[in-house]
C-alpha positions as CSV (number, residue, x, y, z in Angstrom):
1,G,102.3,89.9,112.9
2,L,102.4,92.5,115.7
3,G,101.4,95.9,115.3
4,K,101.3,97.5,111.1
5,F,97.5,98.7,111.4
6,I,98.2,101.8,109.7
7,E,99.7,100.3,106.7
8,T,95.9,99.1,105.6
9,C,94.0,101.4,107.7
10,R,92.8,104.8,107.0
11,N,90.7,108.0,108.1
12,T,92.4,106.9,111.8
13,Q,90.9,109.5,114.7
14,L,88.9,109.4,117.8
15,A,85.8,108.1,118.7
16,G,84.6,109.1,122.2
17,S,87.2,109.6,124.4
18,S,89.1,106.2,123.9
19,E,88.5,104.2,121.3
20,L,90.7,104.4,117.8
21,A,88.4,103.4,115.4
22,A,89.4,103.7,111.0
23,E,88.4,102.1,107.9
24,C,90.5,98.7,106.7
25,K,90.5,96.3,104.4
26,T,89.4,93.7,104.8
27,R,91.1,90.1,102.7
28,A,89.4,90.7,99.8
29,Q,91.0,94.5,99.8
30,Q,87.6,96.2,100.9
31,F,87.3,99.3,103.2
32,V,85.0,98.5,106.4
33,S,84.7,100.4,109.2
34,T,86.2,99.5,112.7
35,K,87.1,100.2,115.9
36,I,89.2,99.1,119.3
37,N,88.6,100.5,122.6
38,L,91.7,101.3,123.7
39,D,90.4,101.9,127.3
40,D,90.9,98.2,127.1
41,H,95.4,98.3,126.6
42,I,96.4,101.7,127.8
43,A,97.0,103.1,131.5
44,N,97.6,105.9,133.0
45,I,101.1,105.6,134.8
46,D,102.0,108.6,136.0
47,G,101.6,111.1,134.1
48,T,103.1,108.5,130.5
49,L,100.9,106.4,128.2
50,K,102.0,102.7,127.9
51,W,100.4,99.0,127.1
52,Q,98.4,98.0,130.0
53,P,94.8,97.4,131.1
54,S,93.3,100.2,132.9
55,N,90.6,103.1,131.9
56,F,93.4,105.8,130.5
57,S,90.8,108.3,129.4
58,Q,89.5,109.0,133.3
59,T,92.2,110.9,134.1
60,C,93.5,111.8,131.0
61,Y,92.2,114.3,128.6
62,N,92.2,116.1,125.0
63,S,93.5,112.9,123.6
64,A,94.1,112.8,119.3
65,I,95.4,110.4,117.0
66,Q,97.0,111.2,114.1
67,G,98.0,108.4,112.2
68,S,98.9,105.8,114.6
69,V,100.1,108.1,117.5
70,L,98.0,108.9,120.4
71,T,98.4,112.0,122.4
72,S,96.8,113.1,125.5
73,T,97.2,115.3,128.6
74,C,97.2,112.4,131.8
75,E,97.4,113.7,135.5
76,R,100.5,112.7,137.8
77,T,101.0,111.1,140.9
78,N,101.8,114.6,142.4
79,G,98.9,116.4,141.4
80,G,100.2,117.7,138.1
81,Y,99.9,117.0,134.4
82,N,102.0,115.4,131.0
83,T,101.6,114.7,127.6
84,S,101.8,111.6,126.5
85,S,102.3,110.2,123.5
86,I,101.7,105.6,122.5
87,D,102.3,104.9,118.5
88,L,99.3,101.9,118.5
89,N,101.0,100.8,115.1
90,S,103.6,98.3,117.3
91,V,100.7,96.5,118.5
92,I,97.2,97.3,116.9
93,E,97.0,95.2,114.4
94,N,94.4,95.1,111.2
95,V,92.9,91.5,111.1
96,D,90.4,91.2,108.0
97,G,89.3,94.7,108.1
98,S,88.9,94.1,112.0
99,L,91.3,96.2,114.6
100,K,92.6,94.0,117.4
101,Y,94.9,94.4,120.0
102,E,98.1,91.9,120.0
């Protein structure tokens, strides 16, 4: 299935500038720590977070994760800044205790 990691993961947080960290349930119902680097999957496109590989954290700042939503202040091409959010739950999945991009 697509996404929905938040249903089987807890304690979601941002590790460093671009890693989603969480404790996710395995098939055996144990919670294990797992991380995924969002820079591999999220880009800053003119101040807006988009699903495509491009190291958003190089041009976005003050990033935070609340539940499954990543919010970041991102540079625009005109030099300004825009605050943007993206719901990680739409494509990040818990596969037997590991966060995966699907």
